[in-house]
C-alpha positions, 0 to 999 in steps of 0.5 A, spaced: 505 313 443 505 308 449 506 311 455 504 305 459 511 303 462 513 310 464 506 311 469 509 305 474 516 308 475 514 315 475 508 313 480 515 310 484 518 316 484 512 320 488 513 314 492 521 314 493 520 322 494 515 322 500 520 316 502 525 321 503 521 326 506 520 321 512 527 320 513 528 327 513 522 328 518 526 323 522 534 324 522 534 332 520 528 336 521 529 340 527 523 342 531 521 348 529 523 352 522 525 359 522 518 358 518 514 355 524 517 361 528 514 366 524 507 363 523 506 362 530 510 370 531 514 368 537 523 367 536 526 360 538 528 364 545 521 365 547 519 358 546 524 356 550 523 360 555 515 359 555 514 353 553 520 349 556 518 341 553 515 344 547 522 342 542 523 335 545 516 334 545 515 336 537 521 332 535 518 327 537 512 328 533 516 328 527 519 322 528 512 319 528 510 323 522 516 322 518 516 314 519 508 315 516 510 319 512 516 314 510 511 307 510 507 311 505 512 312 500 514 305 501 507 303 500 506 307 494 512 304 490 510 297 492 503 299 489 507 302 483 510 295 481 504 292 483 497 293 482 498 299 479 503 296 473 498 291 472 492 295 472 488 292 477 481 294 478 481 300 484 488 301 484 487 308 480 483 310 485 487 308 491 493 313 488 488 318 486 485 318 494 493 316 496 496 322 492 491 327 495 491 325 502 498 325 502 503 329 499 497 333 496 494 335 503 500 337 505 502 341 499 495 345 500 497 347 507 504 348 506 501 354 502 496 356 507 502 357 511 506 360 506 511 355 508 517 356 504 518 349 502 511 350 499 514 349 491 518 344 492 512 340 495 508 342 489 513 339 485 512 333 489 506 332 486 508 332 479 510 324 479 503 323 481 499 328 476 504 324 470 503 318 473 496 318 473 495 322 466 499 317 463 496 310 465 488 314 464 491 315 457 494 309 456 487 306 458 483 311 454 487 308 448 486 301 450 479 302 449 479 306 443 
């Protein structure tokens, strides 16, 4: 079974999910979600009254963060269709580290805080895992 052709589009799917998440953070995510308020033990009204500039500041923080998430997704797509597809030296390692430091870390933190989105984020890690496994399996199969 040749899994090589599948690892590239699966990794690109992972990049696309990140890019879409970045767009969500830029255009749709409110400054504070109900889960944020639960975690910090406050209400929206209390936050607005006691920290009046927080919501405005957080919105800008999420614009920047969303831009970075979007860009990371785009770069993963490019890597998937170039160096990862060609199995260039170091591409596999870069994909491991980008997965761990991007969606992997985000998922772990969301589990730590008991986020409502933790399971969704966990599913977003699957393309990385599947693509890396397919790539590794293909490479091992070629060396046998």
